C-alpha positions in Angstrom: 0.0 -0.1 0.0 1.1 3.6 -0.6 3.4 5.5 1.6 1.5 9.4 1.4 5.4 10.7 3.0 7.5 8.4 1.1 9.9 10.3 -0.7 9.3 8.5 -4.1 5.9 8.3 -4.1 5.5 12.2 -3.5 8.3 12.5 -6.5 5.9 10.7 -9.1 2.4 9.2 -7.2 0.7 7.9 -10.4 2.6 4.6 -10.8 1.4 3.9 -7.7 -2.2 5.2 -8.1 -2.5 2.9 -11.1 -1.8 0.1 -9.1 -4.8 1.2 -6.5 -7.1 1.9 -9.4 -6.0 -1.9 -11.3 -7.9 -3.2 -7.7 -11.0 -1.9 -9.3 -12.6 -0.9 -5.5 -12.6 1.6 -2.8 -9.0 0.3 -0.8 -8.9 0.5 2.8 -5.4 2.6 3.8 -4.4 1.9 7.5 -1.6 5.0 7.7 -4.3 7.8 6.8 -7.5 6.0 8.2 -9.5 6.4 5.0 -10.8 4.6 2.3 -9.3 5.6 -1.1 -11.1 5.6 -4.6 -8.8 5.6 -7.2 -11.1 5.0 -9.9 -12.8 7.9 -11.8 -16.6 6.3 -11.0 -15.6 5.5 -7.4 -14.2 9.1 -6.8 -16.7 11.4 -8.9 -19.5 8.9 -6.6 -17.4 9.8 -3.3 -18.1 14.1 -4.2 -21.9 13.6 -5.5 -22.9 11.1 -2.7 -24.9 12.9 -0.4 -24.6 10.5 2.3 -21.0 11.6 2.4 -20.4 14.9 4.1 -17.5 17.4 4.4 -17.4 16.7 8.3 -14.7 19.0 9.7 -13.1 17.9 13.3 -12.5 20.4 15.6 -8.8 20.1 16.6 -7.6 20.2 20.2 -6.8 21.4 22.5 -9.5 23.9 21.6 -7.7 27.1 23.2 -4.8 26.7 20.6 -7.0 25.8 17.9 -10.2 28.2 18.5 -9.8 30.5 15.3 -8.1 27.7 13.0 -11.2 25.4 14.1 -14.0 28.0 12.9 -12.2 29.4 10.4 -13.0 26.0 9.1 -16.4 25.1 10.3 -17.4 28.2 9.3 -16.4 28.3 6.0 -18.3 26.7 2.8 -15.7 23.6 2.5 -16.2 22.4 5.5 -20.2 22.9 6.0 -22.8 20.8 5.1 -27.0 21.5 3.9 -28.5 23.1 5.0 -25.7 25.6 6.4 -23.5 25.0 3.0 -26.8 26.2 1.3 -27.4 29.3 2.7 -23.6 30.1 2.5 -23.4 29.2 -0.8 -26.6 30.9 -1.7 -24.9 34.0 0.2 -22.0 34.1 -1.1 -23.0 33.2 -5.2 -24.6 36.8 -5.0 -21.9 38.3 -3.9 -19.1 36.2 -6.1 -20.7 35.8 -9.2 -20.6 35.4 -13.1 -20.2 39.6 -13.8 -17.9 39.9 -10.5 -15.6 37.3 -11.7 -15.9 39.0 -15.3 -15.2 42.4 -14.1 -11.7 41.1 -12.6 -10.1 40.3 -16.4 -9.0 44.2 -17.1 -7.1 43.4 -13.5 -6.0 40.4 -14.6 -4.4 41.5 -18.0 -2.9 44.4 -16.4 -1.3 42.2 -13.5 -0.5 39.7 -16.1 1.7 42.2 -17.9 2.9 44.3 -14.8 4.4 40.5 -13.8 6.1 40.2 -17.0 7.4 43.2 -17.2 9.3 42.9 -14.2 10.3 39.0 -15.7 11.8 41.2 -18.3 14.2 43.1 -16.5 15.0 40.1 -14.0 16.1 38.5 -17.4 17.5 41.2 -18.7 19.8 41.3 -15.0 20.2 37.4 -14.4 19.2 35.7 -17.7 16.5 33.4 -15.8 13.2 33.7 -14.0 11.5 31.6 -11.6 8.5 30.6 -12.8 6.5 30.0 -9.7 7.9 33.1 -7.9 7.7 35.9 -10.5 5.2 34.8 -12.3 2.4 31.7 -11.6 2.6 32.7 -7.6 2.3 36.5 -7.4 -0.6 37.0 -10.2 -3.3 34.5 -8.4 -2.8 36.2 -4.5 -2.8 39.6 -6.6 -6.4 39.0 -7.9 -7.5 37.9 -5.0 -6.2 40.7 -2.8 -7.7 43.0 -5.9 -10.8 41.5 -5.3 -11.0 41.6 -1.5 -9.4 44.6 -1.5 -6.7 44.3 0.7 -3.9 47.2 0.6 -1.1 46.4 -1.9 1.4 47.3 0.8 -0.2 44.1 2.9 0.1 41.7 -0.4 3.1 39.9 1.3 1.4 39.0 4.2 -1.3 36.8 2.5 0.8 34.1 1.1 2.6 32.7 4.1 -0.7 33.0 6.0 -2.2 30.9 3.5 0.7 28.4 3.4 1.1 27.7 7.0 -2.7 26.9 6.8 -2.7 24.5 4.4 0.5 22.7 5.3 -2.2 21.2 7.8 -4.5 19.4 5.2 -1.3 17.0 4.4 -0.9 13.7 6.3 0.3 13.5 9.5 1.5 17.4 9.8 4.8 18.3 12.3 4.3 19.8 16.0 6.2 22.9 13.8 3.7 22.9 11.0 0.7 23.0 13.5 1.9 25.9 15.7 2.4 27.8 12.7 -1.1 27.0 11.2 -2.2 28.1 14.7 -0.1 31.2 14.4 -1.1 32.3 10.7 -4.8 32.0 11.9 -5.2 34.1 14.4 -3.4 36.8 12.4 -4.9 36.6 8.8 -8.5 36.3 11.0 -7.8 39.7 12.7 -6.7 41.5 9.7 -9.6 40.4 7.7 -11.7 41.3 11.2 -10.4 44.6 10.7 -11.0 45.1 6.9 -14.4 44.1 7.7 -15.3 46.5 10.2 -13.6 49.3 8.1 -15.4 48.3 5.0 -18.9 48.0 7.2 -18.0 51.9 7.7 -17.0 53.2 4.4 -18.3 50.6 2.4 -16.5 50.0 -1.4 -16.6 47.9 -4.5 -14.8 45.0 -3.1 -16.0 41.6 -1.9 -15.9 42.4 1.5 -17.7 45.1 1.4 -20.4 42.8 -1.2 -20.2 39.9 1.6 -21.5 42.6 4.1 -24.3 43.8 2.6 -25.6 40.7 1.0 -28.8 39.3 2.2 -31.2 36.2 1.0 -34.5 35.7 3.0 -33.2 38.1 6.0 -30.3 36.2 6.1 -27.0 37.6 6.3 -23.3 36.2 7.0 -22.4 36.6 10.7 -18.4 37.5 10.9 -16.7 34.5 11.4 -18.4 33.3 8.3 -17.1 36.4 6.6 -13.8 36.2 7.4 -14.0 32.6 7.3 -15.0 32.5 3.8 -12.4 35.8 2.7 -10.2 33.5 4.1 -10.8 30.2 2.3 -11.5 32.3 -1.1 -7.2 33.1 -0.7 -6.5 29.5 0.2 -8.4 27.9 -2.2 -8.4 30.6 -4.8 -5.0 30.8 -5.7 -3.1 27.3 -4.2 -5.0 25.5 -7.4 -4.0 28.4 -9.7 -0.2 28.4 -8.4 0.2 24.6 -8.4 -2.1 23.9 -11.8 -0.2 26.3 -13.6 3.2 25.0 -12.2 2.4 21.4 -12.5 1.0 21.6 -16.0 3.7 24.3 -17.6 6.9 21.9 -16.2 5.2 19.0 -17.5 4.4 20.9 -20.9 8.2 21.9 -20.4 10.0 18.4 -20.5 7.8 17.3 -23.7 8.7 19.9 -26.7 5.8 18.7 -29.1 3.1 20.1 -26.8 5.1 23.2 -25.6 5.5 24.0 -29.2 1.9 23.5 -30.2 0.8 26.1 -27.3 3.9 28.3 -28.6 2.4 28.1 -32.3 -1.5 28.8 -31.1 -1.3 30.1 -27.7 -4.9 32.1 -27.5 -6.7 29.1 -29.8 -5.6 26.2 -27.2 -5.4 28.4 -24.0 -9.1 26.5 -23.0 -7.9 22.8 -23.3 -4.5 23.1 -22.4 -5.5 24.5 -19.2 -8.1 21.6 -19.0 -5.6 19.2 -19.7 -2.9 21.3 -17.3 -5.8 20.2 -14.0 -5.7 16.7 -15.4 -2.6 15.6 -16.3 -0.8 16.6 -12.5 -3.5 17.6 -10.3 -2.8 20.7 -8.3 -5.6 19.0 -5.4 -4.9 15.0 -4.9 -7.0 13.8 -2.0 -10.9 15.4 -0.8 -11.8 13.3 2.2 -15.4 12.9 2.7 -17.1 11.7 6.3 -20.2 8.8 5.7 -23.3 10.3 7.9 -25.0 7.1 7.2 -24.0 3.9 5.6 -23.2 4.0 2.4 -21.9 1.8 -0.5 -19.3 2.7 -3.1 -18.0 0.9 -5.6 -19.5 -2.0 -4.3 -17.6 -1.3 -1.0 -19.4 -0.8 2.1 -18.2 2.5 3.9 -20.1 2.6 7.6 -21.4 5.9 9.4 -18.7 8.0 10.8 -15.9 6.2 8.5 -13.4 8.2 6.0 -13.3 8.0 2.3 -11.3 10.0 -0.2 -11.7 10.7 -3.7 -7.9 10.4 -5.2 -8.8 13.5 -7.9 -5.3 12.6 -9.7 -5.4 9.0 -10.1 -9.2 9.6 -11.2 -7.9 12.2 -13.7 -5.4 9.6 -15.3 -8.6 6.6 -15.2 -8.1 4.4 -18.2 -11.7 3.8 -18.9 -12.6 7.0 -19.3 -9.2 9.1 -20.5 -7.1 7.9 -24.1 -3.6 7.5 -23.4 -4.1 9.2 -19.9 -0.5 8.6 -19.1 0.3 11.5 -22.0 -0.1 15.4 -22.3 -2.4 16.5 -25.0 -3.5 20.3 -24.2 -5.7 19.5 -27.9 -7.9 16.7 -25.7 -11.4 17.3 -25.8 -13.5 16.2 -24.4 -11.8 16.5 -21.0 -13.9 15.7 -18.2 -11.2 16.1 -15.5 -12.3 16.4 -11.8 -9.9 18.5 -10.6 -12.3 21.2 -9.6 -14.0 18.7 -7.8 -17.9 18.1 -8.2 -21.4 18.3 -6.9 -22.1 20.2 -4.1 -18.7 21.3 -3.6 -17.4 21.8 -6.9 -14.9 24.8 -6.6 -16.7 28.0 -6.0 -13.8 29.7 -7.5 -13.4 27.4 -10.3 -14.4 30.1 -12.8 -11.8 32.7 -11.6 -9.2 30.2 -11.4 -9.7 29.2 -15.2 -10.0 32.8 -15.9 -6.8 33.7 -14.7 -4.7 30.9 -16.1 -5.8 31.3 -19.6 -5.6 35.1 -19.8 -1.8 34.8 -18.0 -0.6 31.2 -20.1 -1.3 32.2 -23.6 0.3 36.0 -22.4 3.5 34.2 -21.4 3.6 32.1 -24.0 3.6 34.9 -26.7 6.1 37.2 -24.6 8.6 34.1 -24.0 7.9 30.9 -26.6 11.3 29.3 -26.4 11.2 29.4 -22.5 13.3 26.4 -21.6 14.3 25.0 -17.9 17.4 25.9 -16.4 17.8 23.3 -13.1 15.8 20.9 -12.1 12.6 22.0 -10.7 12.0 22.2 -7.1 8.6 20.0 -5.7 6.9 21.2 -3.0 7.1 17.9 -0.1 3.3 17.1 0.1 1.0 15.3 -2.0 -2.6 16.5 -1.2 -1.7 19.8 -2.6 0.4 18.9 -5.3 3.1 21.5 -6.7 6.6 23.3 -7.3 8.4 25.1 -4.6 10.7 26.8 -8.0 11.0 26.6 -11.4 13.8 28.1 -13.3 13.7 29.3 -16.3 15.3 30.9 -19.0 13.5 32.8 -21.9 15.8 30.4 -24.8 16.8 33.3 -26.8 20.6 33.5 -28.4 22.3 36.3 -26.1 
């Protein structure tokens, strides 16, 4: 059985995931105390079955974990109906298609600003970091602009987010836990101060909209609003950073695919982004808890037991995808489930798509001959799979 902390598995989990898929049904994983659903059919069923809930179990002792606990228990991601229904209906009134589309000019402007900084860096050093200089700052800046965070405070957001999401890995260390506790407190206090200021002086930002939105006499309370803002940053930028980085590295390692996109960056942006998410998923494991006895893939899951949808495995299921171990940026149709499915389908997926389909062709037009300089450095985790550093050069002759 797989070891979620084995370095070889973390470097390339796909052969081991293929072995689990071949078993044809969910399997019990002792290390994590989870059933693992590895096939597309089973993973999709886990995401959609209403007898499987996203049940947050508070960390103890409560005093140390108090803020971390309510940031999750009062968030959309870790709630179930009827609370989930109420939170989502309020959120979509403020965070809707029009709001997302209104961000497109900002995404285009921020992309060009980052490309200008990269141009200067290339002139000075001849190389840049695809993650630190492009894939990472863009979604952070977009979410910061959406929520109305001051520009001078942007540098606070990514460290807070990364400290919190490291708790989603298997068996986080005591140091990781302490960092998550502190980041939760600092992040929540920061958003609370902004929220109180926006209630006094509303603006055009999402915090102001969330504070004002109402449906059937219901509004978000303070903790729910703060938890929503923290979730939007944590989930909203992690998927974009890792999805972009994972897919772009895979494409750099396959010159035929890179050349295809370089020749038609705008025409292939949509299918390329879907293939980025499918081929090397940014989120690999999404956990659910049985709220009643349920059967998935012929296996009985008892009330209270946990089962995880292995999204990266599902997206390489041979019964659904032709040549699943090969990258094909023209793949269409591409029913990848990297953004989830069912009531917990990622509410930020349209924004993430818009960011990536805007920034990817802009990067390709500017630098159609990018090359890897060093071996990309992976982040040490499985649940959230991505790169820490990807050093590239423009590939131009100097």
